[in-house]
C-alpha positions as CSV (number, residue, x, y, z in Angstrom):
1,X,-5.3,12.0,6.2
2,X,-6.0,10.1,9.3
3,X,-3.4,8.3,11.4
4,X,-2.7,4.9,10.5
5,X,-3.5,2.5,12.8
6,X,-0.6,0.2,12.9
7,X,3.1,0.6,12.3
8,X,2.9,-1.8,9.2
9,X,0.1,0.8,7.9
10,X,2.5,3.6,8.1
11,X,4.8,1.8,6.5
12,X,2.7,1.2,3.5
13,X,1.5,5.1,3.8
14,X,5.5,6.0,3.4
15,X,6.2,3.7,0.7
16,X,3.3,5.0,-1.4
17,X,4.6,9.0,-0.8
18,X,7.9,8.1,-2.1
19,X,6.7,6.4,-5.0
20,X,4.5,9.5,-5.7
21,X,1.2,8.7,-4.7
22,X,-1.5,10.7,-3.3
23,X,-2.5,8.8,-0.1
24,X,-5.4,8.0,2.4
25,X,-5.3,5.7,5.3
26,X,-8.6,4.5,6.8
27,X,-10.4,5.8,3.9
28,X,-14.2,5.4,4.4
29,X,-15.8,3.1,2.0
30,X,-19.1,2.1,3.3
31,X,-21.2,1.3,6.3
32,X,-22.2,-2.1,8.1
33,X,-25.6,-2.9,8.7
34,X,-25.2,-1.9,12.6
35,X,-24.1,1.6,11.9
36,X,-19.8,1.6,11.8
37,X,-17.9,2.3,9.1
38,X,-15.8,0.1,6.7
39,X,-12.3,1.6,5.8
40,X,-9.9,0.9,3.5
41,X,-6.3,0.6,5.4
42,X,-4.5,2.5,2.6
43,X,-4.9,3.8,-0.6
44,X,-2.8,5.7,-3.1
45,X,-3.6,7.4,-6.5
46,X,-1.3,8.9,-9.1
47,X,-1.7,10.0,-12.7
48,X,0.7,7.8,-15.1
49,X,0.2,9.4,-18.5
50,X,-3.7,9.3,-19.1
51,X,-4.2,6.5,-16.2
52,X,-5.2,6.8,-12.8
53,X,-3.2,4.3,-11.1
54,X,-4.9,3.3,-7.7
55,X,-2.8,1.0,-5.3
56,X,-5.3,-0.4,-2.4
57,X,-3.1,-2.0,0.0
58,X,-4.9,-4.1,3.1
59,X,-2.7,-5.0,6.2
60,X,-3.4,-8.2,8.3
61,X,-3.2,-11.7,8.8
62,X,-4.2,-14.8,7.0
63,X,-4.6,-17.7,9.3
64,X,-8.3,-19.1,9.0
65,X,-7.7,-21.4,6.0
66,X,-9.3,-20.9,2.8
67,X,-12.6,-20.1,4.2
68,X,-10.9,-17.1,6.1
69,X,-9.0,-15.8,3.5
70,X,-12.1,-15.7,1.3
71,X,-13.9,-13.7,3.8
72,X,-11.4,-11.3,4.3
73,X,-11.0,-10.5,0.8
74,X,-14.6,-10.3,0.0
75,X,-15.1,-7.8,2.7
76,X,-12.1,-5.9,1.7
77,X,-11.8,-5.8,-1.8
78,X,-15.3,-5.9,-2.9
79,X,-16.5,-4.6,-6.0
80,X,-18.6,-2.0,-3.9
81,X,-15.6,-0.7,-2.3
82,X,-13.5,-0.4,-5.4
83,X,-16.0,1.5,-7.1
84,X,-15.9,3.9,-3.9
85,X,-12.4,4.2,-4.0
86,X,-12.4,5.1,-7.9
87,X,-15.0,7.8,-7.5
88,X,-13.3,9.2,-4.5
89,X,-9.9,9.3,-6.5
90,X,-11.8,10.6,-9.7
91,X,-13.2,13.5,-7.8
92,X,-9.9,14.4,-5.7
93,X,-7.9,14.4,-8.9
94,X,-10.8,15.8,-11.4
95,X,-10.1,12.9,-13.4
96,X,-12.7,12.5,-16.0
97,X,-11.6,9.2,-17.8
98,X,-12.3,5.6,-17.1
99,X,-9.0,4.7,-17.7
100,X,-8.1,3.4,-14.6
101,X,-5.4,0.8,-13.1
102,X,-6.4,-0.6,-10.1
103,X,-3.7,-2.8,-8.1
104,X,-4.8,-4.6,-5.1
105,X,-2.2,-6.0,-2.3
106,X,-2.5,-7.5,1.0
107,X,0.4,-7.0,3.2
108,X,0.7,-10.0,5.5
109,X,1.9,-9.6,9.3
110,X,1.3,-13.5,9.8
111,X,0.0,-15.9,7.6
112,X,0.2,-19.8,7.0
113,X,1.6,-21.0,3.8
114,X,-1.8,-23.1,2.4
115,X,-3.5,-19.8,2.6
116,X,-1.0,-17.6,0.7
117,X,-1.6,-19.7,-2.2
118,X,-5.2,-19.8,-1.7
119,X,-7.5,-19.7,-5.0
120,X,-9.4,-16.7,-3.5
121,X,-6.4,-14.4,-4.1
122,X,-6.5,-15.2,-7.7
123,X,-10.2,-15.0,-7.8
124,X,-10.0,-11.2,-6.3
125,X,-6.6,-10.4,-8.3
126,X,-4.8,-9.7,-4.8
127,X,-1.5,-10.0,-4.6
128,X,-0.4,-11.3,-1.2
129,X,2.7,-9.8,0.1
130,X,4.4,-11.2,3.3
131,X,6.1,-8.7,5.1
132,X,9.6,-9.5,4.5
133,X,8.9,-10.0,0.7
134,X,7.4,-6.3,0.9
135,X,10.0,-4.8,2.5
136,X,12.7,-6.6,0.2
137,X,10.6,-6.2,-3.1
138,X,9.1,-2.9,-2.7
139,X,10.1,-0.8,0.0
140,X,13.8,-1.1,-0.4
141,X,13.5,-0.6,-4.2
142,X,11.6,2.3,-3.9
143,X,13.9,4.0,-1.1
144,X,16.8,3.4,-3.7
145,X,14.6,5.1,-6.7
146,X,13.9,8.1,-4.6
147,X,17.5,8.3,-3.4
148,X,18.8,8.3,-7.3
149,X,16.0,11.0,-8.4
150,X,15.0,13.0,-5.5
151,X,11.8,15.3,-5.9
152,X,13.7,18.5,-5.0
153,X,16.0,17.4,-8.1
154,X,19.6,17.8,-6.8
155,X,21.7,16.5,-4.1
156,X,22.5,19.8,-2.0
157,X,25.7,18.5,-0.3
158,X,27.9,15.6,-1.0
159,X,26.8,12.1,-2.7
160,X,24.7,10.7,0.4
161,X,21.3,12.0,0.1
162,X,18.4,11.2,3.3
163,X,15.2,10.4,3.2
164,X,13.1,13.3,4.5
165,X,12.6,13.2,8.6
166,X,8.8,12.4,8.4
167,X,9.6,9.1,6.7
168,X,10.8,7.5,9.9
169,X,10.2,3.9,9.1
170,X,11.8,4.1,5.8
171,X,14.5,6.0,7.6
172,X,14.9,3.0,9.9
173,X,14.8,0.3,7.0
174,X,17.3,2.3,5.0
175,X,19.7,2.3,7.9
176,X,19.5,-0.9,8.6
177,X,19.7,-1.8,4.9
178,X,22.9,0.3,4.6
179,X,24.4,-1.2,7.5
180,X,23.5,-4.9,6.4
181,X,21.4,-5.5,9.4
182,X,18.4,-6.8,7.4
183,X,18.8,-10.6,6.6
184,X,17.8,-10.0,2.8
């Protein structure tokens, strides 16, 4: 797995990991007309009963008005890219069915009000997540779920369980949340 390009992408990687996803960052999804490479920021996949759940998360800004949002979404979440990602994870996980749930998120590090409500988001079925909302509504609940039911099955000592050392951004958020340092 390549190293995420930004700390927000790293946060998304850690979040998907504790939610049980196989995660790839900077996943190659095509080439440009001038020979460059298109990549999906962060994509995770996991099996849920007989369904392959894919979470495709892009990170960035929405500040160019509706036309700018439309341009970003058409490049990042095109049907061609979605098909490439589906095929990639079907091969990785030896999944033979077409029963796939494809979730699309855009974690916003900067945005303007009108662009979050843009019609383009509805057309592409993308959920916009301003960074504070992402942390509050997705990251913190995932941390709490993980701590209640850690994958190793039991608490070894005492009642307090900590996240693995490798989840350094999740650890920071958990620390700040537990000490009421976050304005939530």
